[in-house]
C-alpha positions in Angstrom: -0.1 0.1 -0.1 1.3 3.3 -1.2 1.1 6.4 2.0 1.7 10.1 0.3 2.2 12.3 3.1 4.2 16.0 3.9 7.7 14.9 4.0 9.6 15.6 7.1 13.4 16.5 7.1 14.0 12.8 8.4 13.1 11.9 4.6 15.8 13.8 3.3 18.6 11.1 2.6 16.3 8.3 1.1 14.9 11.5 -1.3 18.6 12.2 -1.9 19.3 8.1 -2.8 16.4 8.6 -5.2 17.6 12.0 -6.7 21.2 10.7 -7.2 20.1 8.0 -8.5 18.2 9.7 -11.4 20.9 12.2 -11.5 23.9 9.1 -12.5 21.3 7.4 -14.6 18.6 9.6 -16.0 18.0 12.7 -18.3 14.8 13.6 -16.0 17.4 15.8 -13.7 19.8 18.7 -15.8 22.5 18.2 -12.7 25.0 16.3 -13.9 26.9 15.8 -10.5 25.5 13.8 -7.2 24.1 16.4 -4.4 25.3 16.3 -0.9 22.8 16.0 1.9 23.9 19.8 2.5 22.6 21.0 -0.7 19.4 19.1 -0.4 19.1 20.7 2.6 18.7 24.0 1.0 16.6 22.8 -1.3 14.1 21.0 1.0 13.7 24.2 3.0 12.4 26.3 -0.2 9.7 24.2 0.2 6.4 24.4 2.6 3.0 26.0 3.1 2.9 27.4 -0.9 5.2 25.0 -2.5 4.3 21.4 -1.0 7.0 18.2 -0.6 5.3 15.2 -0.5 6.8 11.6 -0.5 5.2 8.3 -1.4 5.9 5.5 1.4 5.8 1.9 1.3 6.2 -0.8 3.5 8.1 2.2 5.3 10.4 2.7 3.1 10.4 6.8 0.9 9.9 5.3 -2.7 8.9 8.5 -4.2 8.6 11.8 -3.9 6.7 15.0 -5.8 6.9 18.7 -5.0 5.5 22.3 -6.5 8.1 25.0 -6.8 8.2 28.8 -8.2 7.2 28.5 -11.9 9.2 31.9 -12.5 10.0 34.9 -9.8 8.3 37.6 -11.4 4.6 38.6 -8.9 2.8 37.8 -11.8 2.9 34.3 -11.8 2.1 33.8 -8.9 -0.4 31.5 -9.6 1.7 29.4 -12.1 3.5 26.4 -10.4 6.0 23.9 -10.7 5.4 20.4 -11.0 8.5 17.5 -10.2 7.6 13.5 -9.8 11.2 11.4 -9.1 9.9 7.4 -8.5 12.3 5.0 -7.0 13.9 2.8 -10.2 12.9 -0.2 -8.1 9.1 0.6 -7.9 8.6 2.0 -11.5 5.4 1.2 -13.1 4.0 0.1 -9.7 1.3 3.3 -9.4 3.7 5.5 -7.1 3.7 8.1 -9.6 0.2 7.8 -10.3 -0.5 8.4 -6.4 1.8 11.1 -5.8 0.6 13.1 -8.8 -3.3 12.7 -7.8 -2.3 14.4 -4.5 0.2 17.1 -5.7 -2.3 18.1 -8.1 -5.1 18.3 -5.5 -3.0 20.3 -3.1 -2.4 22.3 -5.9 -5.8 23.2 -6.6 -6.3 23.7 -2.9 -3.7 26.2 -2.7 -5.5 28.6 -5.9 -3.0 27.8 -8.3 -4.4 28.0 -12.0 -1.7 26.5 -13.9 0.9 23.5 -13.2 3.7 23.1 -15.7 6.1 20.0 -16.0 8.8 20.0 -17.8 10.1 16.6 -19.4 12.6 15.5 -21.4 12.1 14.3 -24.6 11.9 10.5 -25.0 10.2 9.9 -21.5 7.2 8.2 -22.5 6.6 7.0 -18.8 6.3 10.5 -17.2 4.7 11.9 -20.6 1.8 9.2 -20.0 1.3 10.1 -16.7 1.1 13.8 -17.0 -1.2 12.6 -20.0 -3.6 10.4 -17.4 -4.0 13.6 -15.4 -5.0 16.0 -18.6 -1.8 18.0 -18.9 -1.5 18.6 -22.2 1.4 19.5 -24.8 2.3 23.2 -24.8 6.1 23.5 -26.9 9.6 22.2 -26.4 13.1 24.0 -26.1 15.2 22.1 -28.5 18.4 20.8 -27.6 19.1 22.6 -24.0 20.8 20.1 -21.9 23.7 18.2 -22.5 23.9 15.1 -20.7 25.5 11.4 -21.3 26.8 12.9 -24.4 23.6 14.1 -26.6 21.8 17.3 -26.9 18.4 16.6 -24.8 15.0 18.7 -25.6 12.2 19.4 -23.1 8.7 19.1 -23.8 6.7 21.3 -21.5 3.1 20.0 -20.7 0.6 21.9 -18.8 -2.5 21.4 -17.2 -4.7 24.5 -16.2 -6.3 23.5 -13.0 -10.1 25.8 -13.5 -10.7 23.3 -16.6 -10.9 20.3 -13.6 
């Protein structure tokens, strides 16, 4: 059974493990070097009331996390937010992403966000399918904006207008 809850600082080592795996093996993040616990602690404290950070827990183990972040710094963007979802390698395809997405989008609506944006690296079909399952639409792409694993990577943007839900 998957339980979704607000993250606490004690969850950070498990979230760091998931994120560093993504850095080493996936193009889901454009970080190129593994993060330290201290670096991720700074990241952790950027979240809170208006930018929730959730974890998925199964059998007492953190198996994924999701968060909302500032989309852009300018005040007119205040009702827009950017979504991130990371799932542990050994539980992908087992409903963790779906459970996280359902709760984080519910929180986004409760917080009064108008739109949720996700940037997905080209070729990440699982993430695209997850976003489409929740009503996100492809809105455009930036071509060859990240260089990772010896190749240029495109970023595709998906958007969900919450007032249309």
